C-alpha positions as CSV (number, residue, x, y, z in Angstrom):
1,M,0.0,0.0,0.0
2,K,1.2,3.5,-0.8
3,N,2.7,5.3,2.1
4,P,0.9,8.8,2.3
5,R,3.8,10.3,4.3
6,R,6.4,9.2,1.7
7,S,4.1,10.4,-1.1
8,N,3.7,13.8,0.6
9,F,7.5,14.0,1.1
10,M,8.2,13.1,-2.5
11,S,5.7,15.7,-3.8
12,R,7.3,18.4,-1.6
13,L,10.8,17.4,-2.8
14,S,9.7,17.6,-6.5
15,H,8.1,20.9,-5.7
16,E,11.3,22.3,-4.2
17,E,13.3,21.1,-7.3
18,S,10.9,22.9,-9.6
19,I,11.5,26.2,-7.9
20,S,15.2,25.8,-7.2
21,P,16.3,28.8,-9.3
22,F,14.0,31.1,-7.2
23,V,15.2,29.5,-4.0
24,R,18.9,29.9,-5.0
25,F,18.4,33.6,-5.6
26,Q,16.5,34.0,-2.3
27,L,19.6,32.5,-0.6
28,L,21.9,34.7,-2.5
29,V,20.0,37.8,-1.6
30,L,19.8,36.7,2.1
31,I,23.5,36.0,2.2
32,S,24.2,39.4,0.6
33,M,22.1,41.3,3.1
34,Y,23.7,39.2,5.9
35,I,27.3,40.0,4.9
36,G,26.4,43.6,4.2
37,Y,24.7,44.3,7.5
38,A,27.5,42.5,9.4
39,A,29.9,45.0,7.7
40,L,27.7,47.9,8.8
41,M,27.8,46.6,12.4
42,L,31.6,46.2,12.1
43,C,31.9,49.9,11.4
44,R,29.3,50.8,14.0
45,N,31.1,48.9,16.8
46,T,34.6,50.1,15.9
47,L,34.2,52.9,18.4
48,A,33.1,50.7,21.2
49,A,35.9,48.2,20.6
50,C,38.5,51.1,20.6
51,S,36.9,53.0,23.5
52,V,39.4,51.9,26.1
53,G,42.3,52.6,23.8
54,M,41.0,56.1,23.1
55,M,40.5,56.7,26.8
56,Q,44.1,55.7,27.4
57,D,45.4,58.0,24.6
58,P,46.9,61.0,26.5
59,S,46.5,63.2,23.5
60,L,42.7,62.9,23.5
61,N,41.6,63.6,27.1
62,I,38.6,61.3,26.8
63,D,37.1,59.7,30.0
64,E,33.8,57.8,30.7
65,A,31.7,60.9,30.7
66,S,33.1,62.3,27.4
67,F,32.8,58.9,25.8
68,G,29.1,58.8,26.9
69,H,28.6,62.2,25.3
70,L,30.3,60.9,22.1
71,M,27.9,58.0,22.1
72,A,25.0,60.4,22.4
73,W,26.1,61.9,19.1
74,H,26.1,58.3,17.9
75,S,22.4,58.0,18.8
76,A,21.5,61.4,17.4
77,G,23.1,60.5,14.1
78,A,21.0,57.3,14.0
79,I,17.8,59.3,14.6
80,M,18.6,61.7,11.8
81,G,19.5,58.8,9.6
82,K,16.2,57.0,10.2
83,L,14.2,60.1,9.4
84,V,16.0,60.3,6.0
85,T,16.7,56.7,5.1
86,G,13.3,55.3,6.1
87,P,11.3,57.1,3.4
88,G,14.5,57.0,1.3
89,A,14.4,53.2,1.2
90,D,10.8,53.3,0.2
91,L,11.5,55.8,-2.6
92,L,14.9,54.7,-3.9
93,G,14.5,50.9,-3.3
94,G,16.3,48.7,-0.8
95,R,19.3,47.9,-2.9
96,R,20.3,51.4,-3.6
97,M,19.8,52.5,0.0
98,F,21.8,49.5,1.3
99,L,24.8,50.2,-1.0
100,L,24.7,53.9,-0.1
101,A,24.6,53.1,3.6
102,L,27.7,50.9,3.2
103,S,29.7,53.4,1.3
104,L,28.9,56.4,3.5
105,T,29.6,54.4,6.7
106,A,33.0,53.4,5.5
107,I,33.8,57.0,4.6
108,A,32.8,58.2,8.0
109,N,35.2,55.7,9.7
110,V,38.0,57.0,7.6
111,G,37.2,60.6,8.7
112,F,37.0,59.5,12.3
113,A,40.4,57.9,12.1
114,F,42.0,61.2,11.0
115,S,40.2,63.3,13.6
116,S,41.8,64.7,16.8
117,T,39.2,66.9,18.5
118,F,35.9,66.0,20.2
119,T,34.0,68.1,17.7
120,L,35.4,66.2,14.7
121,F,34.8,62.9,16.6
122,A,31.2,63.8,17.2
123,A,30.7,65.0,13.6
124,F,32.0,61.8,12.0
125,N,30.3,59.6,14.6
126,F,27.0,61.4,13.8
127,F,27.5,61.1,10.1
128,G,28.5,57.5,10.3
129,Q,25.5,56.4,12.3
130,A,23.2,58.4,10.1
131,A,24.5,56.5,7.1
132,K,24.4,53.1,8.9
133,A,20.8,53.8,9.8
134,G,19.7,53.1,6.3
135,G,20.7,49.4,6.5
136,W,17.6,48.0,8.2
137,P,14.9,50.0,6.3
138,A,16.7,49.0,3.1
139,M,16.5,45.3,4.0
140,V,12.8,45.7,4.9
141,Q,12.1,46.6,1.3
142,V,14.3,43.8,-0.1
143,V,12.7,41.2,2.3
144,R,9.2,42.3,1.3
145,S,10.1,41.7,-2.4
146,W,11.7,38.3,-2.0
147,F,10.0,36.5,0.9
148,P,6.5,35.5,1.8
149,S,5.0,36.7,5.2
150,T,5.0,33.1,6.6
151,R,8.8,33.3,6.6
152,Y,9.3,36.7,8.1
153,G,10.2,35.5,11.5
154,Q,12.8,33.1,10.2
155,V,14.3,35.6,7.8
156,W,14.5,38.4,10.3
157,S,16.0,36.1,13.0
158,V,18.7,35.0,10.5
159,I,19.4,38.6,9.4
160,A,19.6,39.8,13.0
161,T,22.4,37.3,13.7
162,S,24.4,39.2,11.1
163,S,24.4,42.3,13.4
164,R,25.8,40.1,16.1
165,V,28.5,38.6,13.8
166,G,29.6,42.2,13.0
167,T,29.7,43.1,16.7
168,I,31.5,39.9,17.7
169,A,34.0,40.4,14.8
170,A,34.6,44.0,15.9
171,G,35.4,42.9,19.5
172,L,37.6,40.0,18.6
173,L,39.3,41.2,15.5
174,F,39.8,44.8,16.7
175,G,40.8,43.6,20.2
176,F,43.5,41.6,18.5
177,L,44.5,44.4,16.2
178,L,44.8,46.8,19.1
179,T,47.7,44.7,20.3
180,L,49.5,45.4,17.0
181,L,48.1,48.8,15.8
182,D,46.9,52.0,17.3
183,W,43.2,52.8,17.4
184,R,43.3,55.0,14.4
185,S,44.6,52.2,12.2
186,V,41.8,50.0,13.5
187,F,39.2,52.4,12.1
188,L,40.9,52.4,8.7
189,V,40.9,48.6,8.7
190,S,37.1,48.5,9.4
191,A,36.5,51.0,6.5
192,A,38.7,49.0,4.1
193,L,36.8,45.7,4.9
194,T,33.5,47.4,4.4
195,A,34.6,48.9,1.1
196,G,35.6,45.4,-0.2
197,I,32.2,44.0,0.8
198,L,30.4,46.9,-0.9
199,V,32.1,45.9,-4.2
200,V,30.9,42.3,-3.9
201,L,27.3,43.3,-3.0
202,Y,27.1,45.6,-6.0
203,F,26.9,42.5,-8.2
204,T,25.1,40.0,-5.9
205,L,22.3,42.0,-4.2
206,K,19.1,42.3,-6.3
207,E,16.2,44.6,-5.5
208,R,13.4,42.3,-6.8
209,P,13.1,38.8,-8.4
210,E,12.4,40.5,-11.7
211,D,15.9,42.0,-11.7
212,A,17.3,38.5,-11.7
213,G,15.0,37.4,-14.6
214,L,12.6,35.6,-12.2
215,P,8.8,36.0,-11.8
216,T,7.6,38.3,-9.0
217,L,7.0,36.9,-5.6
218,L,3.3,37.1,-6.1
219,E,3.5,35.0,-9.3
220,H,6.0,32.6,-7.8
221,E,3.7,31.9,-4.8
222,R,0.7,31.4,-7.0
223,V,2.5,28.9,-9.3
224,S,4.0,27.1,-6.3
225,R,0.6,26.9,-4.6
226,S,-1.0,25.5,-7.7
227,D,1.7,22.9,-8.3
228,Y,1.6,21.8,-4.7
229,E,-2.2,21.5,-4.6
230,R,-2.2,19.4,-7.8
231,S,0.5,17.1,-6.6
232,N,-1.5,16.5,-3.4
233,D,-5.0,16.6,-4.8
234,A,-5.6,19.4,-2.3
235,D,-9.1,21.0,-2.0
236,T,-8.0,23.8,0.4
237,D,-5.5,26.6,0.1
238,T,-2.9,26.3,2.9
239,S,-0.3,28.5,1.4
240,P,0.5,32.1,2.4
241,Q,-1.7,34.8,1.1
242,T,0.0,37.2,-1.3
243,V,-2.7,39.7,-1.9
244,Q,-2.0,43.4,-2.2
245,H,-1.5,45.2,1.1
246,A,-4.1,47.6,2.3
247,L,-1.6,50.5,2.6
248,D,0.0,50.0,-0.8
249,Q,-2.4,52.6,-2.3
250,T,-2.0,55.2,0.4
251,T,0.3,58.2,0.6
252,L,2.9,58.5,3.3
253,W,0.8,60.9,5.3
254,Q,-2.2,58.7,5.1
255,A,0.0,55.8,6.3
256,C,1.2,57.9,9.2
257,G,-2.4,58.5,10.2
258,T,-3.0,54.7,10.2
259,F,0.2,54.1,12.3
260,A,-0.7,56.8,14.8
261,K,-4.2,55.3,15.4
262,S,-2.7,51.9,16.1
263,G,-2.2,50.8,19.7
264,R,0.3,48.2,18.5
265,F,2.5,50.9,16.9
266,W,2.8,52.8,20.2
267,L,3.4,49.8,22.3
268,I,6.1,48.4,20.0
269,G,7.6,51.9,19.9
270,F,7.9,52.2,23.7
271,S,9.1,48.6,23.9
272,I,12.0,49.6,21.6
273,V,12.6,52.7,23.7
274,F,13.6,50.5,26.7
275,L,15.1,47.6,24.7
276,T,17.4,49.9,22.8
277,V,18.7,51.3,26.1
278,C,19.4,47.7,27.2
279,M,21.1,46.9,23.9
280,D,23.3,50.0,24.2
281,F,24.8,48.6,27.3
282,V,27.1,46.8,24.9
283,H,29.0,50.1,24.3
284,F,29.8,50.4,28.0
285,I,30.8,46.8,28.6
286,P,34.5,47.3,27.8
287,A,34.7,50.3,30.1
288,Y,32.8,48.4,32.8
289,L,35.1,45.4,32.6
290,A,38.2,47.7,32.6
291,S,37.0,49.8,35.6
292,E,35.4,47.1,37.8
293,L,37.5,44.1,37.0
294,N,40.8,45.6,35.8
295,F,40.7,44.2,32.3
296,S,43.2,45.7,29.8
297,A,42.1,47.6,26.7
298,A,42.5,44.6,24.4
299,S,41.1,42.0,26.8
300,S,38.0,44.2,27.6
301,S,37.3,44.6,23.9
302,A,37.5,40.8,23.4
303,A,35.6,39.9,26.6
304,G,32.8,42.4,25.6
305,T,31.9,40.1,22.7
306,A,30.2,37.8,25.2
307,F,27.1,40.0,24.9
308,P,26.8,39.8,21.0
309,M,27.7,36.1,21.2
310,G,24.7,35.5,23.4
311,M,22.6,37.5,21.1
312,F,23.9,35.5,18.1
313,A,23.0,32.2,19.8
314,A,19.5,33.4,20.7
315,L,18.7,34.7,17.3
316,L,19.9,31.5,15.6
317,I,17.6,29.5,17.9
318,T,14.8,32.0,17.3
319,S,15.0,31.4,13.5
320,F,13.8,27.8,14.1
321,Y,10.8,28.5,16.4
322,Y,9.4,32.0,15.8
323,D,7.2,31.2,12.8
324,R,6.2,27.9,14.3
325,L,4.7,29.4,17.5
326,S,1.3,31.0,17.7
327,K,1.1,34.6,18.7
328,L,-0.3,33.5,22.0
329,Q,2.7,31.2,22.6
330,L,5.1,34.0,21.7
331,I,3.7,36.1,24.6
332,G,4.9,33.5,27.1
333,V,8.2,32.7,25.4
334,I,9.4,36.3,24.9
335,G,8.0,37.4,28.2
336,C,10.0,34.8,30.0
337,Q,13.2,35.7,28.1
338,L,12.9,39.3,29.1
339,L,12.3,38.4,32.8
340,F,15.5,36.3,32.6
341,S,17.4,39.4,31.2
342,G,16.3,41.3,34.2
343,A,17.7,38.6,36.5
344,A,21.0,38.9,34.5
345,V,21.2,42.6,35.1
346,L,20.4,42.1,38.8
347,L,23.4,39.7,39.1
348,L,25.8,42.2,37.4
349,W,24.5,44.8,39.8
350,R,25.2,42.7,42.9
351,L,28.3,41.0,41.6
352,D,29.9,41.7,45.0
353,V,28.1,38.6,46.3
354,V,30.2,36.5,44.1
355,P,33.7,35.4,45.4
356,E,36.3,37.8,44.1
357,A,38.3,35.1,42.4
358,M,35.2,34.1,40.3
359,Q,33.9,37.6,39.5
360,A,35.5,38.0,36.1
361,E,34.2,34.6,34.8
362,V,30.7,35.2,36.3
363,A,30.5,38.6,34.8
364,I,31.4,37.4,31.3
365,A,29.0,34.5,31.6
366,T,26.2,36.8,32.8
367,I,26.8,39.3,30.0
368,F,26.5,36.4,27.6
369,L,23.2,35.3,29.1
370,L,21.9,38.9,29.0
371,G,22.5,39.0,25.3
372,L,20.9,35.6,24.9
373,A,17.7,36.7,26.7
374,I,17.2,40.2,25.3
375,S,18.0,40.0,21.6
376,P,14.9,38.1,20.2
377,A,12.5,40.7,21.7
378,Y,14.5,43.6,20.3
379,Y,15.0,42.4,16.7
380,V,12.2,40.1,15.6
381,P,8.8,41.4,16.7
382,M,9.5,44.9,15.4
383,S,10.7,43.7,12.0
384,V,7.9,41.2,11.5
385,F,5.3,43.8,12.6
386,S,6.7,46.5,10.3
387,V,6.7,44.4,7.2
388,A,3.3,42.9,7.9
389,F,1.6,46.2,9.0
390,G,3.5,48.8,6.9
391,G,3.0,47.5,3.3
392,K,5.0,49.7,0.9
393,H,5.7,52.1,3.7
394,A,7.4,49.3,5.8
395,G,10.8,50.9,5.5
396,F,9.5,54.2,6.9
397,L,7.6,52.3,9.7
398,V,10.6,50.4,10.9
399,A,12.6,53.6,10.8
400,V,10.1,55.5,12.9
401,I,10.0,52.7,15.5
402,D,13.8,52.7,15.6
403,I,13.7,56.5,16.2
404,F,11.8,55.8,19.5
405,G,14.7,53.7,20.6
406,Y,17.5,55.9,19.4
407,A,16.0,58.9,21.1
408,A,16.1,57.1,24.4
409,A,19.6,55.7,23.7
410,M,20.8,59.2,23.1
411,L,19.8,60.3,26.6
412,F,21.1,57.1,28.1
413,N,24.5,57.4,26.4
414,Y,24.8,61.0,27.3
415,F,24.1,60.6,31.0
416,G,25.2,57.0,31.3
417,G,28.9,57.6,31.2
418,T,28.6,60.5,33.7
419,I,26.5,58.3,36.1
420,A,29.1,55.5,35.9
421,M,31.9,57.9,36.6
422,D,30.3,60.0,39.3
423,H,28.1,57.5,41.0
424,G,29.7,54.1,40.1
425,W,28.7,51.2,38.0
426,P,26.2,49.7,40.6
427,T,24.1,52.8,40.2
428,F,24.4,52.6,36.5
429,L,23.2,48.9,36.6
430,S,20.3,49.6,39.0
431,I,19.0,52.1,36.4
432,L,19.5,49.5,33.6
433,L,17.5,46.9,35.7
434,A,14.5,49.3,35.9
435,V,14.7,49.9,32.2
436,T,14.7,46.1,31.6
437,L,11.5,45.6,33.7
438,L,9.8,48.4,31.7
439,A,10.8,46.8,28.5
440,T,9.2,43.5,29.6
441,I,5.9,45.2,30.5
442,C,5.7,47.1,27.2
443,M,6.7,44.1,25.0
444,V,4.3,41.7,26.6
445,S,1.5,44.3,26.2
446,F,2.4,44.7,22.5
447,L,2.4,40.9,21.9
448,L,-1.0,40.6,23.7
449,L,-2.5,43.3,21.6
450,D,-1.0,41.8,18.4
451,W,-2.5,38.4,19.3
452,K,-5.9,40.0,19.8
453,A,-5.7,41.9,16.5
454,N,-4.7,38.7,14.6
455,R,-7.5,36.8,16.2
456,S,-10.0,39.5,15.2
457,K,-8.6,39.4,11.6
458,I,-9.0,35.6,11.4
459,G,-12.5,35.8,12.7
460,F,-13.4,38.5,10.1
461,E,-11.9,36.5,7.2
462,N,-13.8,33.4,8.3
463,N,-17.1,35.3,8.5
464,S,-16.5,36.7,5.0
465,V,-16.0,33.4,3.4
């Protein structure tokens, strides 16, 4: 007797073979975005990796407070960049904006390397972060053109790991280079690596399937669905819907009105406010390790990679489960992860309870666990929501949500260094703990509202049938 499971497997295998050219280009585009965004993060984190080296440079007169002020310009540049590159990605297209972001970010790092005053440091840091801000809105448009909505969670989880790869590479590679070169040369190395990747992506990254001689995503999904149904004698449509989005025919101002009326928009915005502050702790980790645990400039940069390593591991795991969980299940999973992140911050705050001989190892392990717990909530829900809710304005929507976070990070970076220097790292970490708890409340509220909205949508579609 014919085995139905084997028959179903063989039909799926045949189906995948028939669409292999499209799948190959999807993978090429995904890999291109992955490598490109890792390069952007490499440039972005060069300053954090070199922070201790700059503070130890007697010609610069930079301490924790002035470094925090410099990082505030970092966040201000990101805000300005999001305001420009968000709608810019929607107008110019994802590919052009992505390549432009890479080129300008590399140029900014070159300028930073040749600067000697705080004013020039702030200017090039502002410019570099404004350019780098175009990366995520650009990818939103590319993902929307190449991938169906049922794979958004997986795609964004994978892409988000690229940011951690860039951050880890910055800590490890630049930590090693700082033992051989001065901090200025390290900035030039990061710019050169980014320029090389830019050349490669010019040829490999495609805006839409049509640019690679392939059918549109809509046509591809229709053909794939029809082939799969015929091969399985299916009577029902179980494939993702690829109908035109409700906001595709609206102007930007009309879309802004829709966003402003959405409770989910405001909740995800405030979630990102607090989560971005938690994420920006990564910029202070080398200084924290050097000050509290007497790490050297090179070792503090390398040890600081524990945070992005934890984030990388979490996002890799998230890529396997996010799309498989219901929205109700996601509330529990992400809520528990954020509660765990609060426990990690609490341990860093009260590190004095740990025997002194073990404090360094415990601190690094806790920083790893903090990154592991917090990254899925920061990267994936916002990106999935933006693509699904924003339509053709998705690039602008994700940029606006990011602005919420960068505005808070600007204040945190500006005052954070001063708080650490004047009041100590325990006070700094107690504030970070409060922020983590607020992030948990806002994100769980968003996920709950998103679940209710999805349930209402399904009920409406069932009643309409």
